[in-house]
C-alpha positions in Angstrom: 74.4 -49.3 23.3 71.1 -47.8 24.3 68.0 -49.0 22.5 65.6 -46.1 21.9 62.5 -48.1 21.2 60.1 -48.5 24.1 62.1 -46.1 26.3 60.3 -43.1 27.7 61.9 -40.0 26.3 61.1 -36.5 27.5 62.1 -33.6 25.3 62.0 -30.0 26.3 61.9 -27.3 23.6 59.9 -29.8 21.5 57.7 -27.2 19.8 60.3 -26.1 17.2 63.8 -26.5 15.9 66.0 -29.3 17.1 63.5 -30.4 19.7 60.8 -30.8 17.0 63.1 -32.7 14.7 64.0 -35.0 17.6 60.4 -35.7 18.2 59.8 -36.9 14.7 62.9 -39.1 14.6 62.3 -40.6 18.0 58.6 -41.3 17.3 59.6 -43.2 14.2 62.0 -45.3 16.2 59.2 -46.4 18.6 60.0 -44.3 21.6 57.3 -43.3 24.1 57.5 -39.5 24.0 56.7 -36.7 26.4 56.8 -33.5 24.4 57.3 -30.3 26.5 57.4 -26.6 25.8 55.5 -23.5 26.7 53.1 -23.4 23.7 50.7 -26.3 23.9 49.1 -25.6 20.5 52.6 -26.0 18.9 53.1 -29.3 20.8 49.8 -30.5 19.4 51.0 -29.6 15.9 54.2 -31.5 16.4 52.4 -34.5 17.8 50.0 -34.5 14.8 53.0 -34.8 12.5 54.6 -37.7 14.4 54.3 -41.4 13.8 52.9 -43.7 16.5 50.9 -40.9 18.1 49.4 -43.3 20.6 52.8 -43.3 22.3 53.0 -39.6 22.6 52.0 -37.3 25.5 52.1 -33.5 25.8 53.1 -31.6 28.9 53.3 -27.8 28.8 56.4 -26.6 30.7 57.9 -23.1 31.2 61.6 -23.4 32.0 61.6 -19.9 33.3 59.5 -21.0 36.2 62.0 -23.3 38.0 59.8 -23.4 41.2 57.0 -25.2 39.3 59.2 -27.7 37.6 59.2 -30.2 40.5 55.5 -30.6 40.1 55.8 -30.8 36.3 58.4 -33.6 36.7 55.9 -35.6 38.8 53.3 -35.1 36.1 55.8 -36.3 33.5 56.6 -39.5 35.5 52.9 -40.2 35.9 52.3 -40.3 32.1 54.2 -43.5 31.4 55.3 -44.4 35.0 58.8 -43.1 34.5 61.2 -41.1 32.4 64.2 -43.1 31.0 65.8 -40.4 28.9 65.6 -36.6 29.4 66.7 -34.5 26.5 67.1 -30.9 27.6 66.6 -28.9 24.4 64.8 -25.8 25.5 66.5 -22.4 25.7 66.9 -18.9 24.4 69.8 -17.0 22.9 71.2 -13.5 22.8 72.5 -11.0 20.3 74.0 -7.9 21.8 77.2 -6.4 23.4 77.8 -6.7 27.1 77.7 -3.0 27.5 74.2 -2.8 26.0 72.7 -5.8 27.9 70.6 -5.2 30.9 71.2 -7.4 33.9 67.6 -8.5 33.8 68.3 -10.0 30.4 71.3 -11.9 31.8 69.2 -13.2 34.6 66.4 -14.3 32.2 68.8 -16.3 30.0 70.4 -18.0 33.0 67.0 -18.8 34.5 65.8 -20.5 31.3 69.0 -22.1 30.0 70.6 -23.0 33.3 68.3 -23.0 36.3 65.2 -24.3 34.5 67.3 -27.1 32.9 69.0 -28.3 36.0 65.8 -28.0 38.0 64.1 -30.6 35.7 67.2 -32.8 35.8 67.3 -32.7 39.6 63.5 -33.5 39.8 63.8 -36.6 37.6 67.2 -37.8 38.9 66.0 -39.7 42.0 63.8 -42.0 39.9 66.7 -42.7 37.5 69.0 -43.4 40.4 66.5 -45.7 42.1 66.0 -47.7 38.9 69.8 -47.8 38.3 69.1 -46.6 34.7 68.7 -43.2 33.1 70.2 -41.0 30.5 70.4 -37.2 30.9 71.1 -35.4 27.6 71.7 -31.7 27.5 71.9 -29.8 24.2 74.3 -27.0 24.9 76.2 -25.3 22.0 79.6 -24.8 20.6 79.5 -21.7 22.7 79.6 -24.0 25.7 83.3 -24.1 25.0 83.9 -21.0 22.8 82.5 -17.6 23.5 81.7 -15.4 20.6 80.8 -11.7 20.5 77.2 -10.7 21.1 76.4 -13.9 23.1 78.0 -13.2 26.5 75.0 -14.4 28.6 74.1 -17.2 26.2 77.7 -18.5 26.3 77.8 -18.2 30.1 74.7 -20.3 30.5 76.1 -23.0 28.2 79.5 -23.0 30.0 77.5 -23.4 33.3 75.7 -26.4 31.9 79.0 -28.1 31.0 80.2 -27.7 34.6 77.0 -29.1 36.1 76.6 -32.1 33.8 80.2 -33.1 34.0 79.9 -33.2 37.8 76.6 -35.1 37.5 78.2 -37.8 35.3 81.0 -38.3 37.8 78.8 -38.4 40.8 76.2 -40.9 39.5 78.2 -43.1 37.2 77.9 -46.0 39.6 74.2 -45.5 39.7 73.8 -46.4 36.1 73.2 -42.8 35.0 74.5 -41.8 31.6 75.1 -38.1 30.7 75.6 -36.8 27.2 76.6 -33.2 26.4 75.7 -32.2 22.8 77.4 -29.2 21.2 75.7 -28.1 18.0 77.2 -25.4 15.9 75.0 -23.4 13.6 71.7 -25.1 13.0 68.9 -23.7 10.8 66.3 -22.9 13.5 64.5 -19.8 14.7 66.9 -19.3 17.7 68.4 -16.2 16.2 64.9 -14.8 15.4 63.9 -15.2 19.0 67.3 -14.2 20.5 67.1 -11.4 23.1 68.6 -8.0 22.5 70.1 -6.0 25.3 66.8 -4.4 26.2 65.0 -7.7 26.3 63.3 -7.4 22.9 63.6 -10.1 20.3 66.1 -9.7 17.4 63.5 -10.8 14.9 66.2 -11.5 12.3 67.7 -14.6 10.9 71.5 -14.6 11.2 73.3 -15.3 7.9 75.4 -18.0 9.7 72.3 -19.6 11.2 70.5 -19.6 7.8 73.5 -21.5 6.3 73.7 -24.0 9.1 73.0 -27.7 9.4 69.3 -28.7 9.1 67.5 -29.6 12.3 66.7 -33.0 10.8 70.4 -33.8 10.2 71.3 -32.5 13.7 68.6 -34.7 15.3 69.9 -37.8 13.6 73.4 -37.1 14.9 72.1 -36.5 18.5 70.2 -39.8 18.5 73.3 -41.6 17.3 75.2 -40.1 20.2 72.5 -41.2 22.7 72.4 -44.7 21.3 76.2 -45.0 21.6 76.3 -43.4 25.1 78.6 -40.6 23.9 79.7 -38.3 26.7 80.4 -35.2 24.6 79.7 -34.7 20.9 80.4 -31.8 18.5 77.9 -31.4 15.7 78.4 -28.8 13.0 80.5 -27.5 10.1 84.2 -27.6 9.9 84.6 -24.0 11.1 82.6 -24.5 14.3 84.3 -27.8 15.2 87.7 -26.4 14.4 87.0 -23.4 16.6 86.4 -25.7 19.6 89.8 -27.4 19.1 91.5 -24.0 18.4 90.2 -22.6 21.7 91.4 -25.6 23.6 94.9 -25.9 22.2 95.7 -22.5 20.8 93.7 -20.0 22.9 95.7 -16.9 21.9 95.2 -17.6 18.2 91.6 -18.3 18.8 91.2 -14.9 20.6 92.5 -13.2 17.5 90.3 -15.1 15.1 87.1 -14.7 17.0 87.4 -10.9 17.2 87.1 -10.8 13.4 84.6 -13.6 12.9 81.2 -13.1 11.4 78.9 -14.3 14.2 75.5 -13.1 12.9 
């Protein structure tokens, strides 16, 4: 079982939603935190609401700029000397049909959700391997297994993360690396407000399903439990979301009929 206290934990997407909730929970547990996101002023706000602020550092990071992430990783390691646990929580979503979605939008979502995420993982991996200790956590989504309408690119990026992190776990198990893939269902965050439409504009609307979802605080507690117990893959959400994952795996034809009629916004 992993003890959170005194470990150095880096969180991407820490300025809002699940990442923000994780910051509060982990700070209260005594972790040394590196909070990362694009908006430094929002990171300062989150830090100001945390316990044990002397153990918290801020590092602005843009996941869409994967070429700059190597240098950002070095900066992260210099703040406390190392990064023990990386929680990849940053990302963007989508709300439009395939036929309406410009290829540039597909590329942007993949750049942030996939390439930016794995770039940071790759940059911090050598230090973890050399120390024979490290935990890579990636927050994907139930859409990492099931694909719903209006989320083709988002689902593709999450499916890609599953392929990458499953391989990472197998390759570096003997190096003491732990890998946890976390699949939340609907969580009451701003992700649907910020989701990209087919032309690249933001949806600027809260989905009904999102609004009725699990609170970020409840989700964060479950994620931390999964990290502490070294879980490899965890489903977090309501009965329908979790049932959908199993339906897709074991009864794919039935799932295909159900998802065509499902309310996904």
